[in-house]
N, CA, C and O atoms as CSV, one atom per row, in Angstrom:
chain,resi,resn,atom,element,x,y,z
A,1,UNK,N,N,102.469,85.052,107.543
A,1,UNK,CA,C,101.637,83.677,109.061
A,1,UNK,C,C,102.310,84.550,110.341
A,1,UNK,O,O,101.745,84.701,111.424
A,2,UNK,N,N,103.592,85.075,110.001
A,2,UNK,CA,C,104.949,85.805,110.785
A,2,UNK,C,C,103.672,87.587,110.718
A,2,UNK,O,O,103.266,88.196,111.708
A,3,UNK,N,N,103.536,87.749,110.020
A,3,UNK,CA,C,103.133,89.738,109.945
A,3,UNK,C,C,101.602,89.435,110.996
A,3,UNK,O,O,101.448,90.506,111.583
A,4,UNK,N,N,100.657,88.622,111.372
A,4,UNK,CA,C,99.974,88.018,112.247
A,4,UNK,C,C,100.317,88.626,113.565
A,4,UNK,O,O,99.877,89.633,114.121
A,5,UNK,N,N,101.629,87.352,114.081
A,5,UNK,CA,C,102.051,87.032,115.387
A,5,UNK,C,C,102.689,88.689,115.506
A,5,UNK,O,O,102.922,89.277,116.562
A,6,UNK,N,N,102.829,89.069,114.521
A,6,UNK,CA,C,103.354,91.040,114.797
A,6,UNK,C,C,103.001,92.086,115.303
A,6,UNK,O,O,103.330,92.996,116.065
A,7,UNK,N,N,101.786,91.478,114.289
A,7,UNK,CA,C,100.001,92.423,114.525
A,7,UNK,C,C,98.953,91.522,116.636
A,7,UNK,O,O,98.318,91.960,117.595
A,8,UNK,N,N,99.213,90.884,116.392
A,8,UNK,CA,C,99.265,90.932,117.895
A,8,UNK,C,C,99.546,90.499,118.537
A,8,UNK,O,O,98.906,89.602,119.085
A,9,UNK,N,N,101.310,91.088,119.037
A,9,UNK,CA,C,102.372,91.533,119.429
A,9,UNK,C,C,102.192,92.853,119.892
A,9,UNK,O,O,102.220,93.227,121.064
A,10,UNK,N,N,101.976,93.633,118.722
A,10,UNK,CA,C,101.594,95.182,118.668
A,10,UNK,C,C,100.127,95.641,119.479
A,10,UNK,O,O,99.774,96.553,120.227
A,11,UNK,N,N,99.846,95.086,119.191
A,11,UNK,CA,C,97.709,94.608,119.745
A,11,UNK,C,C,97.788,94.888,121.111
A,11,UNK,O,O,97.343,95.820,121.780
A,12,UNK,N,N,98.810,93.340,121.548
A,12,UNK,CA,C,98.425,92.529,123.178
A,12,UNK,C,C,99.509,94.133,124.088
A,12,UNK,O,O,99.204,94.540,125.209
A,13,UNK,N,N,100.917,94.857,123.089
A,13,UNK,CA,C,101.279,95.969,123.794
A,13,UNK,C,C,100.472,97.244,124.248
A,13,UNK,O,O,100.379,97.873,125.302
A,14,UNK,N,N,99.573,97.414,122.158
A,14,UNK,CA,C,98.764,98.525,122.572
A,14,UNK,C,C,97.856,98.385,123.738
A,14,UNK,O,O,98.123,99.317,124.496
A,15,UNK,N,N,96.701,97.495,124.339
A,15,UNK,CA,C,95.999,97.506,124.681
A,15,UNK,C,C,97.201,97.157,126.476
A,15,UNK,O,O,97.169,98.204,127.123
A,16,UNK,N,N,97.815,96.391,126.998
A,16,UNK,CA,C,98.868,96.569,127.432
A,16,UNK,C,C,99.668,97.921,127.966
A,16,UNK,O,O,100.153,97.963,129.097
A,17,UNK,N,N,99.715,98.552,127.428
A,17,UNK,CA,C,99.764,100.134,127.669
A,17,UNK,C,C,98.682,101.014,127.958
A,17,UNK,O,O,98.793,101.982,128.710
A,18,UNK,N,N,97.331,100.594,127.196
A,18,UNK,CA,C,95.579,102.086,127.152
A,18,UNK,C,C,95.655,100.932,128.969
A,18,UNK,O,O,95.163,101.458,129.967
A,19,UNK,N,N,96.241,99.593,129.087
A,19,UNK,CA,C,95.558,99.309,131.087
A,19,UNK,C,C,96.463,100.341,131.735
A,19,UNK,O,O,96.366,101.440,132.282
A,20,UNK,N,N,97.454,99.392,131.385
A,20,UNK,CA,C,98.285,100.839,132.936
A,20,UNK,C,C,97.805,102.846,132.999
A,20,UNK,O,O,97.877,103.719,133.864
A,21,UNK,N,N,97.267,102.773,131.338
A,21,UNK,CA,C,97.822,104.358,131.440
A,21,UNK,C,C,96.826,104.656,132.278
A,21,UNK,O,O,97.250,105.362,133.193
A,22,UNK,N,N,95.350,104.356,132.386
A,22,UNK,CA,C,94.260,104.106,133.176
A,22,UNK,C,C,94.747,104.182,134.949
A,22,UNK,O,O,94.253,104.935,135.788
A,23,UNK,N,N,95.938,103.080,135.188
A,23,UNK,CA,C,96.064,102.913,136.607
A,23,UNK,C,C,97.262,104.002,136.162
A,23,UNK,O,O,97.043,105.162,136.513
A,24,UNK,N,N,97.983,103.856,135.735
A,24,UNK,CA,C,99.297,104.753,136.819
A,24,UNK,C,C,99.605,106.245,135.762
A,24,UNK,O,O,99.084,106.562,134.693
A,25,UNK,N,N,100.541,106.858,136.496
A,25,UNK,CA,C,100.614,108.447,136.018
A,25,UNK,C,C,101.763,108.298,135.336
A,25,UNK,O,O,102.205,109.424,135.565
A,26,UNK,N,N,103.113,107.468,134.264
A,26,UNK,CA,C,103.376,107.352,133.743
A,26,UNK,C,C,102.944,106.897,132.602
A,26,UNK,O,O,102.016,106.095,132.490
A,27,UNK,N,N,104.001,107.687,131.099
A,27,UNK,CA,C,104.058,107.947,130.182
A,27,UNK,C,C,104.255,107.340,129.294
A,27,UNK,O,O,105.450,107.170,129.535
A,28,UNK,N,N,103.939,106.259,127.429
A,28,UNK,CA,C,105.056,106.191,127.255
A,28,UNK,C,C,105.224,106.968,125.638
A,28,UNK,O,O,104.156,106.742,125.070
A,29,UNK,N,N,105.828,107.505,125.021
A,29,UNK,CA,C,106.590,107.476,124.439
A,29,UNK,C,C,107.002,107.457,122.752
A,29,UNK,O,O,107.352,108.562,122.338
A,30,UNK,N,N,107.004,106.523,121.898
A,30,UNK,CA,C,107.519,105.979,121.624
A,30,UNK,C,C,108.105,106.829,120.129
A,30,UNK,O,O,107.507,107.588,119.367
A,31,UNK,N,N,109.142,106.456,120.125
A,31,UNK,CA,C,110.101,107.903,119.276
A,31,UNK,C,C,110.069,106.758,117.380
A,31,UNK,O,O,110.705,105.707,117.301
A,32,UNK,N,N,109.550,107.101,116.631
A,32,UNK,CA,C,109.064,106.291,115.374
A,32,UNK,C,C,109.864,106.113,114.751
A,32,UNK,O,O,110.118,104.989,114.318
A,33,UNK,N,N,110.954,107.783,114.326
A,33,UNK,CA,C,111.970,107.623,113.731
A,33,UNK,C,C,112.503,106.454,113.750
A,33,UNK,O,O,112.597,105.510,112.964
A,34,UNK,N,N,112.868,106.718,114.899
A,34,UNK,CA,C,113.934,105.306,115.413
A,34,UNK,C,C,113.864,104.560,115.136
A,34,UNK,O,O,114.755,104.032,114.471
A,35,UNK,N,N,112.262,103.715,115.582
A,35,UNK,CA,C,111.709,102.506,115.513
A,35,UNK,C,C,111.643,101.828,114.054
A,35,UNK,O,O,111.714,100.618,113.839
A,36,UNK,N,N,111.508,102.739,113.196
A,36,UNK,CA,C,111.220,102.644,111.571
A,36,UNK,C,C,112.624,102.816,111.288
A,36,UNK,O,O,112.897,102.836,110.088
A,37,UNK,N,N,113.732,102.965,112.225
A,37,UNK,CA,C,115.107,102.991,111.378
A,37,UNK,C,C,115.642,101.273,111.387
A,37,UNK,O,O,116.173,100.543,110.549
A,38,UNK,N,N,115.115,101.080,113.012
A,38,UNK,CA,C,115.735,99.850,113.535
A,38,UNK,C,C,115.293,98.572,112.658
A,38,UNK,O,O,116.037,97.715,112.182
A,39,UNK,N,N,113.895,98.665,112.569
A,39,UNK,CA,C,113.333,98.249,111.374
A,39,UNK,C,C,113.702,97.484,109.881
A,39,UNK,O,O,113.637,96.374,109.353
A,40,UNK,N,N,114.252,99.260,109.512
A,40,UNK,CA,C,114.934,98.986,107.914
A,40,UNK,C,C,116.749,98.744,107.929
A,40,UNK,O,O,117.627,98.676,107.068
A,41,UNK,N,N,116.671,98.650,109.769
A,41,UNK,CA,C,118.296,98.415,109.315
A,41,UNK,C,C,117.536,96.577,109.463
A,41,UNK,O,O,117.064,96.644,108.328
A,42,UNK,N,N,117.340,95.928,109.679
A,42,UNK,CA,C,116.523,94.566,110.233
A,42,UNK,C,C,116.994,93.926,109.168
A,42,UNK,O,O,117.937,93.142,109.064
A,43,UNK,N,N,115.871,94.544,108.007
A,43,UNK,CA,C,114.633,94.868,106.798
A,43,UNK,C,C,116.398,94.287,105.676
A,43,UNK,O,O,116.760,93.561,104.750
A,44,UNK,N,N,116.670,94.829,106.227
A,44,UNK,CA,C,118.409,94.887,105.031
A,44,UNK,C,C,119.645,93.937,105.868
A,44,UNK,O,O,120.531,93.307,105.291
A,45,UNK,N,N,119.437,94.025,107.445
A,45,UNK,CA,C,120.053,92.906,107.235
A,45,UNK,C,C,119.785,91.396,107.421
A,45,UNK,O,O,120.566,90.500,107.744
A,46,UNK,N,N,118.121,91.348,107.050
A,46,UNK,CA,C,118.390,89.685,106.599
A,46,UNK,C,C,118.039,89.763,104.865
A,46,UNK,O,O,118.219,88.731,104.219
A,47,UNK,N,N,117.545,90.992,104.163
A,47,UNK,CA,C,117.710,90.916,102.868
A,47,UNK,C,C,119.243,89.877,102.524
A,47,UNK,O,O,118.856,88.925,101.847
A,48,UNK,N,N,120.116,89.819,102.662
A,48,UNK,CA,C,121.478,90.041,102.434
A,48,UNK,C,C,121.470,88.949,103.002
A,48,UNK,O,O,121.165,87.927,102.387
A,49,UNK,N,N,121.861,88.942,104.509
A,49,UNK,CA,C,121.749,87.222,104.924
A,49,UNK,C,C,121.782,86.064,103.712
A,49,UNK,O,O,122.407,85.067,103.352
A,50,UNK,N,N,120.387,87.123,103.262
A,50,UNK,CA,C,119.971,85.733,102.512
A,50,UNK,C,C,120.404,85.772,100.796
A,50,UNK,O,O,120.626,84.808,100.064
A,51,UNK,N,N,120.438,87.547,100.392
A,51,UNK,CA,C,120.554,87.435,99.114
A,51,UNK,C,C,122.597,85.742,98.914
A,51,UNK,O,O,122.779,84.674,98.331
A,52,UNK,N,N,123.439,86.671,99.836
A,52,UNK,CA,C,124.908,86.498,99.300
A,52,UNK,C,C,125.289,85.289,99.532
A,52,UNK,O,O,126.449,84.964,99.280
A,53,UNK,N,N,123.933,83.948,100.321
A,53,UNK,CA,C,123.942,82.545,100.211
A,53,UNK,C,C,123.860,82.594,98.798
A,53,UNK,O,O,124.830,82.517,98.045
A,54,UNK,N,N,122.440,82.752,98.390
A,54,UNK,CA,C,121.620,82.937,97.219
A,54,UNK,C,C,122.584,82.897,96.241
A,54,UNK,O,O,122.552,81.941,95.466
A,55,UNK,N,N,123.964,84.258,96.037
A,55,UNK,CA,C,124.246,84.420,94.580
A,55,UNK,C,C,124.891,83.198,94.426
A,55,UNK,O,O,124.751,82.370,93.526
A,56,UNK,N,N,125.853,83.169,95.733
A,56,UNK,CA,C,126.751,81.774,95.673
A,56,UNK,C,C,126.259,80.364,95.670
A,56,UNK,O,O,126.956,79.536,95.083
A,57,UNK,N,N,125.080,79.953,96.282
A,57,UNK,CA,C,124.557,79.368,95.585
A,57,UNK,C,C,124.106,78.858,94.447
A,57,UNK,O,O,123.848,77.663,94.300
A,58,UNK,N,N,123.926,80.131,93.173
A,58,UNK,CA,C,123.510,80.114,91.878
A,58,UNK,C,C,125.217,80.167,91.164
A,58,UNK,O,O,125.586,79.640,90.114
A,59,UNK,N,N,125.708,80.656,91.749
A,59,UNK,CA,C,126.753,80.463,91.309
A,59,UNK,C,C,127.247,78.593,91.014
A,59,UNK,O,O,128.155,78.252,90.256
A,60,UNK,N,N,126.660,77.948,91.564
A,60,UNK,CA,C,127.395,76.771,91.508
A,60,UNK,C,C,126.612,76.195,90.655
A,60,UNK,O,O,125.469,76.421,90.259
A,61,UNK,N,N,127.768,75.052,90.326
A,61,UNK,CA,C,127.167,73.829,88.938
A,61,UNK,C,C,126.599,72.207,89.455
A,61,UNK,O,O,127.230,71.257,89.918
A,62,UNK,N,N,125.622,72.324,89.248
A,62,UNK,CA,C,124.501,71.725,90.052
A,62,UNK,C,C,125.297,70.100,89.843
A,62,UNK,O,O,126.085,69.777,90.733
A,63,UNK,N,N,125.147,69.450,89.066
A,63,UNK,CA,C,126.377,68.939,89.311
A,63,UNK,C,C,127.170,68.307,90.172
A,63,UNK,O,O,127.104,67.335,90.924
A,64,UNK,N,N,128.117,69.312,89.784
A,64,UNK,CA,C,129.582,68.805,90.042
A,64,UNK,C,C,129.523,68.990,92.060
A,64,UNK,O,O,130.178,68.426,92.936
A,65,UNK,N,N,127.848,70.579,92.150
A,65,UNK,CA,C,127.508,69.852,93.907
A,65,UNK,C,C,127.014,69.093,94.306
A,65,UNK,O,O,127.232,68.813,95.485
A,66,UNK,N,N,126.152,68.404,93.602
A,66,UNK,CA,C,125.756,66.949,94.241
A,66,UNK,C,C,126.679,65.497,93.696
A,66,UNK,O,O,126.593,64.273,93.795
A,67,UNK,N,N,127.291,66.193,93.275
A,67,UNK,CA,C,129.402,64.392,92.439
A,67,UNK,C,C,129.223,64.373,93.512
A,67,UNK,O,O,128.629,63.489,94.130
A,68,UNK,N,N,130.182,66.313,94.362
A,68,UNK,CA,C,130.622,66.463,95.553
A,68,UNK,C,C,130.440,66.254,97.200
A,68,UNK,O,O,131.242,66.164,98.130
A,69,UNK,N,N,128.890,66.221,97.089
A,69,UNK,CA,C,127.596,65.297,97.864
A,69,UNK,C,C,127.569,64.454,98.449
A,69,UNK,O,O,126.492,64.022,98.861
């Protein structure tokens, strides 16, 4: 579902850039290397943010956790 939204956003941006390119002298350059680096760092941060709590939860005794809540 999120990939569809991302693709829709990219398509909208590409269409906007194409439309503006016909009417303007400005040019757009995408630093592909930097863009890939940002995506990789964001993915790594998401994995760490999800895995650390999951590891801690996996170590809990289920019955003890239920009894204290």
